[in-house]
mmJSON file of the N, C-alpha and C atoms, coordinates in Angstrom:
{"data_MODEL":{"atom_site":{
"group_PDB":["ATOM","ATOM","ATOM","ATOM","ATOM","ATOM","ATOM","ATOM","ATOM","ATOM","ATOM","ATOM","ATOM","ATOM","ATOM","ATOM","ATOM","ATOM","ATOM","ATOM","ATOM","ATOM","ATOM","ATOM","ATOM","ATOM","ATOM","ATOM","ATOM","ATOM","ATOM","ATOM","ATOM","ATOM","ATOM","ATOM","ATOM","ATOM","ATOM","ATOM","ATOM","ATOM","ATOM","ATOM","ATOM","ATOM","ATOM","ATOM","ATOM","ATOM","ATOM","ATOM","ATOM","ATOM","ATOM","ATOM","ATOM","ATOM","ATOM","ATOM","ATOM","ATOM","ATOM","ATOM","ATOM","ATOM","ATOM","ATOM","ATOM","ATOM","ATOM","ATOM","ATOM","ATOM","ATOM","ATOM","ATOM","ATOM","ATOM","ATOM","ATOM","ATOM","ATOM","ATOM","ATOM","ATOM","ATOM","ATOM","ATOM","ATOM","ATOM","ATOM","ATOM","ATOM","ATOM","ATOM","ATOM","ATOM","ATOM","ATOM","ATOM","ATOM","ATOM","ATOM","ATOM","ATOM","ATOM","ATOM","ATOM","ATOM","ATOM","ATOM","ATOM","ATOM","ATOM","ATOM","ATOM","ATOM","ATOM","ATOM","ATOM","ATOM","ATOM","ATOM","ATOM","ATOM","ATOM","ATOM","ATOM","ATOM","ATOM","ATOM","ATOM","ATOM","ATOM","ATOM","ATOM","ATOM","ATOM","ATOM","ATOM","ATOM","ATOM","ATOM","ATOM","ATOM","ATOM","ATOM","ATOM","ATOM","ATOM","ATOM","ATOM","ATOM","ATOM","ATOM","ATOM","ATOM","ATOM","ATOM","ATOM","ATOM","ATOM","ATOM","ATOM","ATOM","ATOM","ATOM","ATOM","ATOM","ATOM","ATOM","ATOM","ATOM","ATOM","ATOM","ATOM","ATOM","ATOM","ATOM","ATOM","ATOM","ATOM","ATOM","ATOM","ATOM","ATOM","ATOM","ATOM","ATOM","ATOM","ATOM","ATOM","ATOM","ATOM","ATOM","ATOM","ATOM","ATOM","ATOM","ATOM","ATOM","ATOM","ATOM","ATOM","ATOM","ATOM","ATOM","ATOM","ATOM","ATOM","ATOM","ATOM","ATOM","ATOM","ATOM","ATOM","ATOM","ATOM","ATOM","ATOM","ATOM","ATOM","ATOM","ATOM","ATOM","ATOM","ATOM"],
"id":[1,2,3,4,5,6,7,8,9,10,11,12,13,14,15,16,17,18,19,20,21,22,23,24,25,26,27,28,29,30,31,32,33,34,35,36,37,38,39,40,41,42,43,44,45,46,47,48,49,50,51,52,53,54,55,56,57,58,59,60,61,62,63,64,65,66,67,68,69,70,71,72,73,74,75,76,77,78,79,80,81,82,83,84,85,86,87,88,89,90,91,92,93,94,95,96,97,98,99,100,101,102,103,104,105,106,107,108,109,110,111,112,113,114,115,116,117,118,119,120,121,122,123,124,125,126,127,128,129,130,131,132,133,134,135,136,137,138,139,140,141,142,143,144,145,146,147,148,149,150,151,152,153,154,155,156,157,158,159,160,161,162,163,164,165,166,167,168,169,170,171,172,173,174,175,176,177,178,179,180,181,182,183,184,185,186,187,188,189,190,191,192,193,194,195,196,197,198,199,200,201,202,203,204,205,206,207,208,209,210,211,212,213,214,215,216,217,218,219,220,221,222,223,224,225,226,227,228],
"type_symbol":["N","C","C","N","C","C","N","C","C","N","C","C","N","C","C","N","C","C","N","C","C","N","C","C","N","C","C","N","C","C","N","C","C","N","C","C","N","C","C","N","C","C","N","C","C","N","C","C","N","C","C","N","C","C","N","C","C","N","C","C","N","C","C","N","C","C","N","C","C","N","C","C","N","C","C","N","C","C","N","C","C","N","C","C","N","C","C","N","C","C","N","C","C","N","C","C","N","C","C","N","C","C","N","C","C","N","C","C","N","C","C","N","C","C","N","C","C","N","C","C","N","C","C","N","C","C","N","C","C","N","C","C","N","C","C","N","C","C","N","C","C","N","C","C","N","C","C","N","C","C","N","C","C","N","C","C","N","C","C","N","C","C","N","C","C","N","C","C","N","C","C","N","C","C","N","C","C","N","C","C","N","C","C","N","C","C","N","C","C","N","C","C","N","C","C","N","C","C","N","C","C","N","C","C","N","C","C","N","C","C","N","C","C","N","C","C","N","C","C","N","C","C","N","C","C","N","C","C"],
"label_atom_id":["N","CA","C","N","CA","C","N","CA","C","N","CA","C","N","CA","C","N","CA","C","N","CA","C","N","CA","C","N","CA","C","N","CA","C","N","CA","C","N","CA","C","N","CA","C","N","CA","C","N","CA","C","N","CA","C","N","CA","C","N","CA","C","N","CA","C","N","CA","C","N","CA","C","N","CA","C","N","CA","C","N","CA","C","N","CA","C","N","CA","C","N","CA","C","N","CA","C","N","CA","C","N","CA","C","N","CA","C","N","CA","C","N","CA","C","N","CA","C","N","CA","C","N","CA","C","N","CA","C","N","CA","C","N","CA","C","N","CA","C","N","CA","C","N","CA","C","N","CA","C","N","CA","C","N","CA","C","N","CA","C","N","CA","C","N","CA","C","N","CA","C","N","CA","C","N","CA","C","N","CA","C","N","CA","C","N","CA","C","N","CA","C","N","CA","C","N","CA","C","N","CA","C","N","CA","C","N","CA","C","N","CA","C","N","CA","C","N","CA","C","N","CA","C","N","CA","C","N","CA","C","N","CA","C","N","CA","C","N","CA","C","N","CA","C","N","CA","C","N","CA","C","N","CA","C","N","CA","C","N","CA","C","N","CA","C"],
"label_alt_id":[null,null,null,null,null,null,null,null,null,null,null,null,null,null,null,null,null,null,null,null,null,null,null,null,null,null,null,null,null,null,null,null,null,null,null,null,null,null,null,null,null,null,null,null,null,null,null,null,null,null,null,null,null,null,null,null,null,null,null,null,null,null,null,null,null,null,null,null,null,null,null,null,null,null,null,null,null,null,null,null,null,null,null,null,null,null,null,null,null,null,null,null,null,null,null,null,null,null,null,null,null,null,null,null,null,null,null,null,null,null,null,null,null,null,null,null,null,null,null,null,null,null,null,null,null,null,null,null,null,null,null,null,null,null,null,null,null,null,null,null,null,null,null,null,null,null,null,null,null,null,null,null,null,null,null,null,null,null,null,null,null,null,null,null,null,null,null,null,null,null,null,null,null,null,null,null,null,null,null,null,null,null,null,null,null,null,null,null,null,null,null,null,null,null,null,null,null,null,null,null,null,null,null,null,null,null,null,null,null,null,null,null,null,null,null,null,null,null,null,null,null,null,null,null,null,null,null,null],
"label_comp_id":["MET","MET","MET","VAL","VAL","VAL","ALA","ALA","ALA","ILE","ILE","ILE","VAL","VAL","VAL","ARG","ARG","ARG","LYS","LYS","LYS","VAL","VAL","VAL","TYR","TYR","TYR","SER","SER","SER","ALA","ALA","ALA","ALA","ALA","ALA","SER","SER","SER","GLY","GLY","GLY","PRO","PRO","PRO","LYS","LYS","LYS","LEU","LEU","LEU","GLY","GLY","GLY","CYS","CYS","CYS","LEU","LEU","LEU","ILE","ILE","ILE","PRO","PRO","PRO","HIS","HIS","HIS","ILE","ILE","ILE","LYS","LYS","LYS","THR","THR","THR","GLU","GLU","GLU","TYR","TYR","TYR","GLU","GLU","GLU","CYS","CYS","CYS","LEU","LEU","LEU","ILE","ILE","ILE","TYR","TYR","TYR","VAL","VAL","VAL","GLU","GLU","GLU","LEU","LEU","LEU","PRO","PRO","PRO","PHE","PHE","PHE","ARG","ARG","ARG","GLU","GLU","GLU","ASP","ASP","ASP","ILE","ILE","ILE","ARG","ARG","ARG","GLN","GLN","GLN","PHE","PHE","PHE","THR","THR","THR","PHE","PHE","PHE","GLY","GLY","GLY","SER","SER","SER","LEU","LEU","LEU","PRO","PRO","PRO","ILE","ILE","ILE","THR","THR","THR","GLU","GLU","GLU","ASP","ASP","ASP","SER","SER","SER","LYS","LYS","LYS","ALA","ALA","ALA","ASN","ASN","ASN","VAL","VAL","VAL","LYS","LYS","LYS","ASN","ASN","ASN","ALA","ALA","ALA","PRO","PRO","PRO","SER","SER","SER","ALA","ALA","ALA","ASP","ASP","ASP","GLN","GLN","GLN","LEU","LEU","LEU","LYS","LYS","LYS","ALA","ALA","ALA","VAL","VAL","VAL","VAL","VAL","VAL","ILE","ILE","ILE","ASN","ASN","ASN","HIS","HIS","HIS"],
"label_asym_id":["A","A","A","A","A","A","A","A","A","A","A","A","A","A","A","A","A","A","A","A","A","A","A","A","A","A","A","A","A","A","A","A","A","A","A","A","A","A","A","A","A","A","A","A","A","A","A","A","A","A","A","A","A","A","A","A","A","A","A","A","A","A","A","A","A","A","A","A","A","A","A","A","A","A","A","A","A","A","A","A","A","A","A","A","A","A","A","A","A","A","A","A","A","A","A","A","A","A","A","A","A","A","A","A","A","A","A","A","A","A","A","A","A","A","A","A","A","A","A","A","A","A","A","A","A","A","A","A","A","A","A","A","A","A","A","A","A","A","A","A","A","A","A","A","A","A","A","A","A","A","A","A","A","A","A","A","A","A","A","A","A","A","A","A","A","A","A","A","A","A","A","A","A","A","A","A","A","A","A","A","A","A","A","A","A","A","A","A","A","A","A","A","A","A","A","A","A","A","A","A","A","A","A","A","A","A","A","A","A","A","A","A","A","A","A","A","A","A","A","A","A","A","A","A","A","A","A","A"],
"label_entity_id":["1","1","1","1","1","1","1","1","1","1","1","1","1","1","1","1","1","1","1","1","1","1","1","1","1","1","1","1","1","1","1","1","1","1","1","1","1","1","1","1","1","1","1","1","1","1","1","1","1","1","1","1","1","1","1","1","1","1","1","1","1","1","1","1","1","1","1","1","1","1","1","1","1","1","1","1","1","1","1","1","1","1","1","1","1","1","1","1","1","1","1","1","1","1","1","1","1","1","1","1","1","1","1","1","1","1","1","1","1","1","1","1","1","1","1","1","1","1","1","1","1","1","1","1","1","1","1","1","1","1","1","1","1","1","1","1","1","1","1","1","1","1","1","1","1","1","1","1","1","1","1","1","1","1","1","1","1","1","1","1","1","1","1","1","1","1","1","1","1","1","1","1","1","1","1","1","1","1","1","1","1","1","1","1","1","1","1","1","1","1","1","1","1","1","1","1","1","1","1","1","1","1","1","1","1","1","1","1","1","1","1","1","1","1","1","1","1","1","1","1","1","1","1","1","1","1","1","1"],
"label_seq_id":[1,1,1,2,2,2,3,3,3,4,4,4,5,5,5,6,6,6,7,7,7,8,8,8,9,9,9,10,10,10,11,11,11,12,12,12,13,13,13,14,14,14,15,15,15,16,16,16,17,17,17,18,18,18,19,19,19,20,20,20,21,21,21,22,22,22,23,23,23,24,24,24,25,25,25,26,26,26,27,27,27,28,28,28,29,29,29,30,30,30,31,31,31,32,32,32,33,33,33,34,34,34,35,35,35,36,36,36,37,37,37,38,38,38,39,39,39,40,40,40,41,41,41,42,42,42,43,43,43,44,44,44,45,45,45,46,46,46,47,47,47,48,48,48,49,49,49,50,50,50,51,51,51,52,52,52,53,53,53,54,54,54,55,55,55,56,56,56,57,57,57,58,58,58,59,59,59,60,60,60,61,61,61,62,62,62,63,63,63,64,64,64,65,65,65,66,66,66,67,67,67,68,68,68,69,69,69,70,70,70,71,71,71,72,72,72,73,73,73,74,74,74,75,75,75,76,76,76],
"pdbx_PDB_ins_code":[null,null,null,null,null,null,null,null,null,null,null,null,null,null,null,null,null,null,null,null,null,null,null,null,null,null,null,null,null,null,null,null,null,null,null,null,null,null,null,null,null,null,null,null,null,null,null,null,null,null,null,null,null,null,null,null,null,null,null,null,null,null,null,null,null,null,null,null,null,null,null,null,null,null,null,null,null,null,null,null,null,null,null,null,null,null,null,null,null,null,null,null,null,null,null,null,null,null,null,null,null,null,null,null,null,null,null,null,null,null,null,null,null,null,null,null,null,null,null,null,null,null,null,null,null,null,null,null,null,null,null,null,null,null,null,null,null,null,null,null,null,null,null,null,null,null,null,null,null,null,null,null,null,null,null,null,null,null,null,null,null,null,null,null,null,null,null,null,null,null,null,null,null,null,null,null,null,null,null,null,null,null,null,null,null,null,null,null,null,null,null,null,null,null,null,null,null,null,null,null,null,null,null,null,null,null,null,null,null,null,null,null,null,null,null,null,null,null,null,null,null,null,null,null,null,null,null,null],
"Cartn_x":[0.838,0.0,0.875,0.329,0.989,-0.006,0.497,-0.363,-0.109,-1.174,-1.065,-1.225,-0.241,-0.221,-0.036,-0.379,-0.158,0.854,1.899,2.94,2.998,2.984,3.092,4.205,5.234,6.357,5.949,5.233,4.779,3.525,2.91,1.693,1.969,3.223,3.573,3.882,4.056,4.408,3.198,3.271,2.189,2.267,1.149,1.156,1.835,2.413,3.031,2.287,2.091,1.43,2.501,2.354,3.367,2.802,3.663,3.311,4.292,3.785,4.628,4.621,5.817,5.973,6.73,6.184,6.906,8.164,9.211,10.483,10.824,10.696,10.853,12.084,13.003,14.21,14.246,15.145,15.228,15.737,16.575,17.138,16.239,15.407,14.597,13.388,12.454,11.289,11.198,10.863,10.71,9.74,9.397,8.556,9.385,9.303,10.0,8.988,9.34,8.464,8.879,7.926,8.16,7.175,7.7,6.822,6.14,4.846,4.055,3.696,3.661,3.316,1.802,1.414,0.035,-0.149,-1.368,-1.638,-1.046,-1.088,-0.567,0.955,1.627,3.086,3.617,2.77,3.21,3.206,4.323,4.475,4.761,4.297,4.588,5.692,6.736,7.83,7.911,8.2,8.379,9.828,10.49,11.887,12.022,12.989,13.241,13.79,13.677,14.165,15.685,16.26,17.696,18.002,19.117,19.477,19.912,19.37,19.651,20.702,20.793,21.793,22.826,24.001,25.072,24.755,23.946,23.626,22.471,21.881,20.782,21.317,20.668,21.113,20.385,19.314,18.544,19.321,19.363,19.977,21.426,22.211,23.592,24.405,24.19,24.98,24.641,23.463,23.065,23.149,23.899,23.989,24.63,24.04,24.613,25.862,26.713,27.909,27.506,28.444,28.171,27.785,28.458,28.121,26.718,26.327,24.989,23.929,24.161,23.216,23.103,24.23,24.215,23.4,23.407,22.675,21.163,20.689,19.251,18.621,19.389,18.831,18.678,17.482,17.205,17.43,18.307,18.571,17.628,16.953,15.993,16.621],
"Cartn_y":[-1.186,0.0,1.238,2.307,3.608,4.633,5.795,6.889,8.111,8.74,10.006,11.098,11.996,13.004,14.4,15.376,16.785,17.313,17.971,18.501,20.01,20.722,22.179,22.554,23.248,23.644,24.715,25.727,26.806,27.431,28.346,28.998,29.842,30.264,31.108,30.301,28.985,28.183,27.412,27.042,26.274,24.805,24.113,22.677,21.851,20.751,19.79,18.473,17.788,16.499,15.425,14.385,13.349,11.98,10.997,9.606,9.066,8.424,7.775,6.278,5.734,4.322,3.663,2.587,1.93,1.221,1.299,0.633,-0.168,-1.476,-2.326,-3.21,-3.068,-3.89,-4.566,-5.523,-6.2,-5.267,-4.291,-3.376,-2.179,-1.778,-0.573,-0.568,0.317,0.576,2.078,2.495,3.924,4.134,5.386,5.759,6.614,6.325,7.105,8.054,9.348,10.368,10.657,10.555,10.876,11.974,13.124,14.238,13.992,14.243,14.077,15.445,15.602,16.91,17.134,18.392,18.785,18.873,18.857,18.939,20.22,21.314,22.591,22.579,21.643,21.579,20.874,20.138,19.376,20.287,20.335,21.192,20.339,20.802,20.156,20.948,20.272,20.913,20.354,21.219,20.808,21.076,20.061,20.183,20.017,20.705,20.606,19.245,18.902,17.621,17.618,16.443,16.292,16.233,16.827,16.685,15.242,14.647,13.243,13.08,14.042,13.958,15.061,14.866,15.85,17.159,17.108,18.323,19.105,18.59,19.287,20.521,21.654,22.91,23.179,22.433,22.655,22.126,22.893,22.5,22.047,22.734,22.331,22.352,23.343,23.419,22.296,21.695,20.599,19.247,19.189,17.945,16.851,15.649,14.549,13.982,13.376,12.729,11.426,10.814,9.545,8.459,8.425,7.431,7.654,8.927,9.221,8.806,9.096,8.689,7.171,6.49,5.036,4.449,5.13,4.643,4.783,5.78,6.012,5.638,5.545,5.232,3.719,3.297,1.873,1.524,0.585,0.116,-1.016,-0.917,-1.957,-2.957],
"Cartn_z":[0.0,0.0,0.0,-0.533,-0.509,0.018,0.375,0.83,-0.037,-0.517,-1.236,-0.195,-0.115,0.951,0.384,1.221,0.901,1.908,1.417,2.3,2.13,3.26,3.249,4.227,3.728,4.583,5.594,5.121,5.999,5.397,6.146,5.659,4.411,4.213,3.075,1.811,1.936,0.762,0.249,-1.005,-1.62,-1.243,-1.311,-0.981,-2.069,-1.663,-2.576,-2.444,-3.553,-3.567,-3.622,-2.811,-2.79,-2.503,-2.613,-2.365,-1.334,-0.27,0.728,0.453,0.244,-0.076,1.076,1.656,2.756,2.25,3.056,2.764,4.017,3.947,5.127,4.961,5.899,5.964,7.33,7.504,8.8,9.899,9.537,10.528,10.83,9.87,10.059,9.137,9.416,8.567,8.374,7.15,6.901,5.751,5.513,4.386,3.442,2.15,1.132,0.511,0.477,-0.084,-1.517,-2.452,-3.86,-4.232,-4.651,-4.996,-6.34,-6.408,-7.616,-8.178,-9.491,-10.064,-10.07,-9.904,-10.136,-11.647,-12.115,-13.555,-14.147,-13.401,-13.908,-14.04,-13.368,-13.409,-14.651,-15.357,-16.521,-17.744,-18.449,-19.627,-20.851,-22.0,-23.268,-23.962,-24.406,-25.11,-26.528,-27.48,-28.86,-29.241,-29.746,-30.131,-31.632,-32.21,-33.636,-34.013,-35.28,-35.768,-35.839,-35.703,-35.882,-37.373,-37.816,-39.224,-39.49,-40.519,-40.788,-41.877,-42.774,-43.837,-43.645,-44.233,-44.094,-44.799,-45.881,-46.623,-45.991,-44.926,-44.251,-43.533,-43.725,-43.106,-41.781,-41.505,-40.278,-39.072,-38.023,-36.747,-36.882,-37.69,-37.932,-36.636,-35.791,-34.56,-33.587,-33.725,-32.845,-33.534,-34.628,-35.396,-34.542,-34.545,-33.766,-34.433,-33.613,-34.156,-34.839,-35.529,-36.214,-35.217,-34.066,-33.037,-32.479,-32.282,-31.784,-32.802,-34.085,-35.12,-35.207,-35.083,-35.152,-33.99,-32.839,-31.674,-31.822,-32.581,-32.675,-34.004,-35.071,-36.381,-36.501,-36.899,-37.076,-38.54,-38.779,-40.143,-40.463,-41.602,-41.98,-42.894],
"occupancy":[1.0,1.0,1.0,1.0,1.0,1.0,1.0,1.0,1.0,1.0,1.0,1.0,1.0,1.0,1.0,1.0,1.0,1.0,1.0,1.0,1.0,1.0,1.0,1.0,1.0,1.0,1.0,1.0,1.0,1.0,1.0,1.0,1.0,1.0,1.0,1.0,1.0,1.0,1.0,1.0,1.0,1.0,1.0,1.0,1.0,1.0,1.0,1.0,1.0,1.0,1.0,1.0,1.0,1.0,1.0,1.0,1.0,1.0,1.0,1.0,1.0,1.0,1.0,1.0,1.0,1.0,1.0,1.0,1.0,1.0,1.0,1.0,1.0,1.0,1.0,1.0,1.0,1.0,1.0,1.0,1.0,1.0,1.0,1.0,1.0,1.0,1.0,1.0,1.0,1.0,1.0,1.0,1.0,1.0,1.0,1.0,1.0,1.0,1.0,1.0,1.0,1.0,1.0,1.0,1.0,1.0,1.0,1.0,1.0,1.0,1.0,1.0,1.0,1.0,1.0,1.0,1.0,1.0,1.0,1.0,1.0,1.0,1.0,1.0,1.0,1.0,1.0,1.0,1.0,1.0,1.0,1.0,1.0,1.0,1.0,1.0,1.0,1.0,1.0,1.0,1.0,1.0,1.0,1.0,1.0,1.0,1.0,1.0,1.0,1.0,1.0,1.0,1.0,1.0,1.0,1.0,1.0,1.0,1.0,1.0,1.0,1.0,1.0,1.0,1.0,1.0,1.0,1.0,1.0,1.0,1.0,1.0,1.0,1.0,1.0,1.0,1.0,1.0,1.0,1.0,1.0,1.0,1.0,1.0,1.0,1.0,1.0,1.0,1.0,1.0,1.0,1.0,1.0,1.0,1.0,1.0,1.0,1.0,1.0,1.0,1.0,1.0,1.0,1.0,1.0,1.0,1.0,1.0,1.0,1.0,1.0,1.0,1.0,1.0,1.0,1.0,1.0,1.0,1.0,1.0,1.0,1.0,1.0,1.0,1.0,1.0,1.0,1.0],
"B_iso_or_equiv":[0.0,0.0,0.0,0.0,0.0,0.0,0.0,0.0,0.0,0.0,0.0,0.0,0.0,0.0,0.0,0.0,0.0,0.0,0.0,0.0,0.0,0.0,0.0,0.0,0.0,0.0,0.0,0.0,0.0,0.0,0.0,0.0,0.0,0.0,0.0,0.0,0.0,0.0,0.0,0.0,0.0,0.0,0.0,0.0,0.0,0.0,0.0,0.0,0.0,0.0,0.0,0.0,0.0,0.0,0.0,0.0,0.0,0.0,0.0,0.0,0.0,0.0,0.0,0.0,0.0,0.0,0.0,0.0,0.0,0.0,0.0,0.0,0.0,0.0,0.0,0.0,0.0,0.0,0.0,0.0,0.0,0.0,0.0,0.0,0.0,0.0,0.0,0.0,0.0,0.0,0.0,0.0,0.0,0.0,0.0,0.0,0.0,0.0,0.0,0.0,0.0,0.0,0.0,0.0,0.0,0.0,0.0,0.0,0.0,0.0,0.0,0.0,0.0,0.0,0.0,0.0,0.0,0.0,0.0,0.0,0.0,0.0,0.0,0.0,0.0,0.0,0.0,0.0,0.0,0.0,0.0,0.0,0.0,0.0,0.0,0.0,0.0,0.0,0.0,0.0,0.0,0.0,0.0,0.0,0.0,0.0,0.0,0.0,0.0,0.0,0.0,0.0,0.0,0.0,0.0,0.0,0.0,0.0,0.0,0.0,0.0,0.0,0.0,0.0,0.0,0.0,0.0,0.0,0.0,0.0,0.0,0.0,0.0,0.0,0.0,0.0,0.0,0.0,0.0,0.0,0.0,0.0,0.0,0.0,0.0,0.0,0.0,0.0,0.0,0.0,0.0,0.0,0.0,0.0,0.0,0.0,0.0,0.0,0.0,0.0,0.0,0.0,0.0,0.0,0.0,0.0,0.0,0.0,0.0,0.0,0.0,0.0,0.0,0.0,0.0,0.0,0.0,0.0,0.0,0.0,0.0,0.0,0.0,0.0,0.0,0.0,0.0,0.0],
"pdbx_formal_charge":[null,null,null,null,null,null,null,null,null,null,null,null,null,null,null,null,null,null,null,null,null,null,null,null,null,null,null,null,null,null,null,null,null,null,null,null,null,null,null,null,null,null,null,null,null,null,null,null,null,null,null,null,null,null,null,null,null,null,null,null,null,null,null,null,null,null,null,null,null,null,null,null,null,null,null,null,null,null,null,null,null,null,null,null,null,null,null,null,null,null,null,null,null,null,null,null,null,null,null,null,null,null,null,null,null,null,null,null,null,null,null,null,null,null,null,null,null,null,null,null,null,null,null,null,null,null,null,null,null,null,null,null,null,null,null,null,null,null,null,null,null,null,null,null,null,null,null,null,null,null,null,null,null,null,null,null,null,null,null,null,null,null,null,null,null,null,null,null,null,null,null,null,null,null,null,null,null,null,null,null,null,null,null,null,null,null,null,null,null,null,null,null,null,null,null,null,null,null,null,null,null,null,null,null,null,null,null,null,null,null,null,null,null,null,null,null,null,null,null,null,null,null,null,null,null,null,null,null],
"auth_seq_id":[1,1,1,2,2,2,3,3,3,4,4,4,5,5,5,6,6,6,7,7,7,8,8,8,9,9,9,10,10,10,11,11,11,12,12,12,13,13,13,14,14,14,15,15,15,16,16,16,17,17,17,18,18,18,19,19,19,20,20,20,21,21,21,22,22,22,23,23,23,24,24,24,25,25,25,26,26,26,27,27,27,28,28,28,29,29,29,30,30,30,31,31,31,32,32,32,33,33,33,34,34,34,35,35,35,36,36,36,37,37,37,38,38,38,39,39,39,40,40,40,41,41,41,42,42,42,43,43,43,44,44,44,45,45,45,46,46,46,47,47,47,48,48,48,49,49,49,50,50,50,51,51,51,52,52,52,53,53,53,54,54,54,55,55,55,56,56,56,57,57,57,58,58,58,59,59,59,60,60,60,61,61,61,62,62,62,63,63,63,64,64,64,65,65,65,66,66,66,67,67,67,68,68,68,69,69,69,70,70,70,71,71,71,72,72,72,73,73,73,74,74,74,75,75,75,76,76,76],
"auth_comp_id":["MET","MET","MET","VAL","VAL","VAL","ALA","ALA","ALA","ILE","ILE","ILE","VAL","VAL","VAL","ARG","ARG","ARG","LYS","LYS","LYS","VAL","VAL","VAL","TYR","TYR","TYR","SER","SER","SER","ALA","ALA","ALA","ALA","ALA","ALA","SER","SER","SER","GLY","GLY","GLY","PRO","PRO","PRO","LYS","LYS","LYS","LEU","LEU","LEU","GLY","GLY","GLY","CYS","CYS","CYS","LEU","LEU","LEU","ILE","ILE","ILE","PRO","PRO","PRO","HIS","HIS","HIS","ILE","ILE","ILE","LYS","LYS","LYS","THR","THR","THR","GLU","GLU","GLU","TYR","TYR","TYR","GLU","GLU","GLU","CYS","CYS","CYS","LEU","LEU","LEU","ILE","ILE","ILE","TYR","TYR","TYR","VAL","VAL","VAL","GLU","GLU","GLU","LEU","LEU","LEU","PRO","PRO","PRO","PHE","PHE","PHE","ARG","ARG","ARG","GLU","GLU","GLU","ASP","ASP","ASP","ILE","ILE","ILE","ARG","ARG","ARG","GLN","GLN","GLN","PHE","PHE","PHE","THR","THR","THR","PHE","PHE","PHE","GLY","GLY","GLY","SER","SER","SER","LEU","LEU","LEU","PRO","PRO","PRO","ILE","ILE","ILE","THR","THR","THR","GLU","GLU","GLU","ASP","ASP","ASP","SER","SER","SER","LYS","LYS","LYS","ALA","ALA","ALA","ASN","ASN","ASN","VAL","VAL","VAL","LYS","LYS","LYS","ASN","ASN","ASN","ALA","ALA","ALA","PRO","PRO","PRO","SER","SER","SER","ALA","ALA","ALA","ASP","ASP","ASP","GLN","GLN","GLN","LEU","LEU","LEU","LYS","LYS","LYS","ALA","ALA","ALA","VAL","VAL","VAL","VAL","VAL","VAL","ILE","ILE","ILE","ASN","ASN","ASN","HIS","HIS","HIS"],
"auth_asym_id":["A","A","A","A","A","A","A","A","A","A","A","A","A","A","A","A","A","A","A","A","A","A","A","A","A","A","A","A","A","A","A","A","A","A","A","A","A","A","A","A","A","A","A","A","A","A","A","A","A","A","A","A","A","A","A","A","A","A","A","A","A","A","A","A","A","A","A","A","A","A","A","A","A","A","A","A","A","A","A","A","A","A","A","A","A","A","A","A","A","A","A","A","A","A","A","A","A","A","A","A","A","A","A","A","A","A","A","A","A","A","A","A","A","A","A","A","A","A","A","A","A","A","A","A","A","A","A","A","A","A","A","A","A","A","A","A","A","A","A","A","A","A","A","A","A","A","A","A","A","A","A","A","A","A","A","A","A","A","A","A","A","A","A","A","A","A","A","A","A","A","A","A","A","A","A","A","A","A","A","A","A","A","A","A","A","A","A","A","A","A","A","A","A","A","A","A","A","A","A","A","A","A","A","A","A","A","A","A","A","A","A","A","A","A","A","A","A","A","A","A","A","A","A","A","A","A","A","A"],
"auth_atom_id":["N","CA","C","N","CA","C","N","CA","C","N","CA","C","N","CA","C","N","CA","C","N","CA","C","N","CA","C","N","CA","C","N","CA","C","N","CA","C","N","CA","C","N","CA","C","N","CA","C","N","CA","C","N","CA","C","N","CA","C","N","CA","C","N","CA","C","N","CA","C","N","CA","C","N","CA","C","N","CA","C","N","CA","C","N","CA","C","N","CA","C","N","CA","C","N","CA","C","N","CA","C","N","CA","C","N","CA","C","N","CA","C","N","CA","C","N","CA","C","N","CA","C","N","CA","C","N","CA","C","N","CA","C","N","CA","C","N","CA","C","N","CA","C","N","CA","C","N","CA","C","N","CA","C","N","CA","C","N","CA","C","N","CA","C","N","CA","C","N","CA","C","N","CA","C","N","CA","C","N","CA","C","N","CA","C","N","CA","C","N","CA","C","N","CA","C","N","CA","C","N","CA","C","N","CA","C","N","CA","C","N","CA","C","N","CA","C","N","CA","C","N","CA","C","N","CA","C","N","CA","C","N","CA","C","N","CA","C","N","CA","C","N","CA","C","N","CA","C","N","CA","C","N","CA","C","N","CA","C","N","CA","C","N","CA","C"],
"pdbx_PDB_model_num":[1,1,1,1,1,1,1,1,1,1,1,1,1,1,1,1,1,1,1,1,1,1,1,1,1,1,1,1,1,1,1,1,1,1,1,1,1,1,1,1,1,1,1,1,1,1,1,1,1,1,1,1,1,1,1,1,1,1,1,1,1,1,1,1,1,1,1,1,1,1,1,1,1,1,1,1,1,1,1,1,1,1,1,1,1,1,1,1,1,1,1,1,1,1,1,1,1,1,1,1,1,1,1,1,1,1,1,1,1,1,1,1,1,1,1,1,1,1,1,1,1,1,1,1,1,1,1,1,1,1,1,1,1,1,1,1,1,1,1,1,1,1,1,1,1,1,1,1,1,1,1,1,1,1,1,1,1,1,1,1,1,1,1,1,1,1,1,1,1,1,1,1,1,1,1,1,1,1,1,1,1,1,1,1,1,1,1,1,1,1,1,1,1,1,1,1,1,1,1,1,1,1,1,1,1,1,1,1,1,1,1,1,1,1,1,1,1,1,1,1,1,1,1,1,1,1,1,1]
}}}
């Protein structure tokens, strides 16, 4: 089981949403706190395409190395 909790540091700070997960060992027991985002905290980012050919002029300064391309390009 886990617990969904609200944490507030002080009256001047906003509330944080979190999850408490039990961690049980033979020597000790504790709860691990993992902060969860509110819906308003989630942002969508759009990134430009990577240049795939050497003659491509788009994003030249961010062009991947040959090893990076080999890691992500799937050869059919």
